[in-house]
C-alpha positions in Angstrom: -5.8 28.7 54.6 -6.6 27.7 51.0 -6.9 24.0 50.3 -6.7 22.3 46.9 -9.0 19.5 45.9 -8.5 17.0 43.1 -11.4 17.0 40.7 -12.0 15.0 37.5 -12.6 16.9 34.2 -15.1 15.1 31.8 -14.5 15.8 28.1 -17.5 16.5 25.9 -16.8 13.4 23.8 -17.0 11.2 26.9 -20.8 11.7 27.0 -20.9 10.3 23.4 -18.9 7.3 24.5 -21.3 6.6 27.3 -24.3 7.0 24.9 -22.7 4.5 22.5 -22.0 2.1 25.3 -25.6 2.4 26.4 -26.8 1.7 22.8 -24.6 -1.4 22.6 -25.7 -2.6 26.0 -29.4 -2.2 24.9 -28.7 -4.1 21.7 -27.1 -7.0 23.6 -30.0 -7.0 26.1 -32.5 -7.0 23.2 -31.0 -9.9 21.3 -30.5 -11.7 24.6 -34.2 -11.4 25.1 -34.8 -12.8 21.6 -32.7 -15.9 22.6 -34.9 -16.3 25.7 -38.0 -16.1 23.5 -36.7 -18.8 21.2 -35.8 -20.9 24.2 -39.4 -20.8 25.5 -40.7 -22.0 22.1 -42.0 -18.7 20.8 -42.5 -18.9 17.0 -39.2 -18.1 15.1 -41.2 -16.1 12.6 -42.6 -13.9 15.3 -39.1 -13.4 16.8 -37.7 -12.6 13.4 -40.4 -10.1 12.7 -39.4 -8.1 15.8 -35.7 -8.6 15.6 -34.8 -9.6 12.0 -32.2 -12.0 13.4 -32.8 -14.6 10.7 -32.9 -12.0 7.9 -29.6 -10.7 9.0 -28.1 -14.2 9.2 -29.3 -15.2 5.7 -28.0 -12.0 4.3 -24.5 -12.6 5.8 -24.5 -16.3 4.9 -25.4 -15.4 1.3 -22.3 -13.4 0.7 -19.7 -15.0 -1.6 -16.1 -14.2 -2.4 -17.1 -12.7 -5.7 -19.1 -10.1 -3.9 -15.9 -8.6 -2.4 -14.3 -6.8 -5.3 -11.0 -4.9 -4.9 -12.9 -1.7 -4.5 -15.2 -3.1 -1.9 -12.2 -4.5 0.0 -10.3 -1.2 -0.1 -13.4 0.7 1.1 -14.0 -1.8 3.8 -10.4 -1.8 4.9 -10.1 2.0 5.1 -13.5 2.3 6.7 -12.5 -0.3 9.3 -9.2 1.6 10.0 -11.0 4.9 10.4 -13.5 3.3 12.8 -10.6 1.7 14.7 -8.9 5.1 15.2 -12.2 6.7 16.1 -12.9 4.1 18.7 -9.4 4.5 20.2 -9.9 8.3 20.3 -13.3 7.9 22.0 -11.8 5.3 24.5 -9.1 7.8 25.5 -11.8 10.3 26.3 -12.9 8.1 29.2 -9.4 8.3 30.8 -9.7 10.3 34.0 -8.2 13.8 33.8 -7.6 15.0 37.3 -6.9 18.7 38.1 -6.6 20.8 41.2 -9.8 22.7 42.0 -8.9 25.7 44.1 -11.5 27.6 46.2 -11.4 31.3 47.1 -10.1 32.0 50.6 -11.4 34.5 53.1 -9.3 37.5 54.1 -11.8 39.4 56.3 -15.1 38.7 58.0 -17.5 41.1 59.6 -21.2 41.2 60.4 -22.1 42.4 56.9 -20.2 39.6 55.1 -16.8 38.4 54.2 -14.1 39.3 51.6 -13.0 36.4 49.5 -9.9 36.4 47.2 -9.4 34.0 44.3 -6.0 32.2 44.3 -5.3 33.6 40.8 -5.7 37.1 42.1 -3.0 36.5 44.8 -0.8 34.9 42.2 -1.2 37.9 39.9 -0.2 40.3 42.6 2.9 38.3 43.2 3.7 38.2 39.4 3.4 42.0 39.1 5.6 42.6 42.1 8.2 40.2 40.8 8.1 41.7 37.3 8.8 45.2 38.7 12.4 44.2 39.3 14.6 45.6 36.5 16.3 42.2 36.0 13.1 40.2 35.7 11.7 39.6 32.1 9.0 37.1 33.0 7.3 35.9 36.2 4.8 33.1 37.0 3.2 32.5 40.3 1.6 29.3 41.7 -0.2 29.2 45.1 0.0 25.8 46.9 -1.5 24.7 50.2 1.1 26.3 52.4 3.5 28.3 50.1 3.7 30.6 47.1 6.0 29.6 44.3 7.4 32.2 41.9 9.2 31.3 38.7 11.2 34.1 37.1 13.5 34.7 34.1 16.3 37.2 34.3 18.1 39.3 31.7 21.6 38.3 32.7 23.3 36.0 35.1 24.8 38.8 37.1 23.8 39.1 40.8 21.4 36.2 40.6 21.3 35.7 44.4 20.6 39.4 45.0 17.8 39.4 42.4 16.2 36.3 43.9 16.2 37.9 47.4 14.9 41.2 46.1 12.1 39.5 44.2 11.2 37.5 47.3 11.1 40.7 49.4 9.0 42.5 46.8 6.4 39.8 46.7 6.1 39.7 50.5 5.7 43.5 50.7 3.1 43.4 47.9 1.0 40.8 49.8 1.2 43.0 53.0 0.3 46.2 51.1 -2.8 44.6 49.6 -3.9 43.0 52.9 -3.5 39.5 51.7 -2.4 36.5 53.8 1.4 36.0 53.9 2.8 32.7 52.6 6.3 31.4 52.5 7.6 32.7 49.2 9.9 30.4 47.1 11.6 32.1 44.1 13.0 29.9 41.4 15.1 31.0 38.5 14.1 29.3 35.2 16.3 30.9 32.7 17.8 34.0 31.1 16.5 36.3 28.3 19.6 38.1 27.0 18.9 41.0 24.7 22.2 40.6 22.9 23.9 37.4 21.7 27.5 37.0 20.8 28.5 34.6 18.0 31.5 32.4 18.6 34.0 32.7 15.8 
């Protein structure tokens, strides 16, 4: 019997987030080390030569209000907004995205090997069998752990119960004809596709 396992999909940008996180972590670790060096009385000039902490501080402290013109403020504001949205987007990439990972199941074993069938192949057989009904305009199958669900759309609302029973029987017969395992088949009506529409006067 087929079993479904929940896996987590990792987006490509998630690796960029992790790389940026590693860079920030290394920067914090590096300047933390500089603080330790200053605490043990290492020459500030030596520490500044390898970290430029004092140069950066003097540059920031030397800024005045006149340095921030209207153009500079607009550029800084829009750049900050874009960086904010980019960071939010990157943060969302780290949100887990679970999905069901389905494995092929074995339908026959012998001394030379085994025959495996992918879940999608069984679903496709069921969809083709359901679509063969003259009332069905669309069919979609989904194989679960213990059952096979078929969603169908019909042309009209006439004889819905008969159409559902017929589709269920067709799917079961198709599974037997192809030598596939039989599952409880659930058929669900999702809508109608009428070829003609009447306008209300």
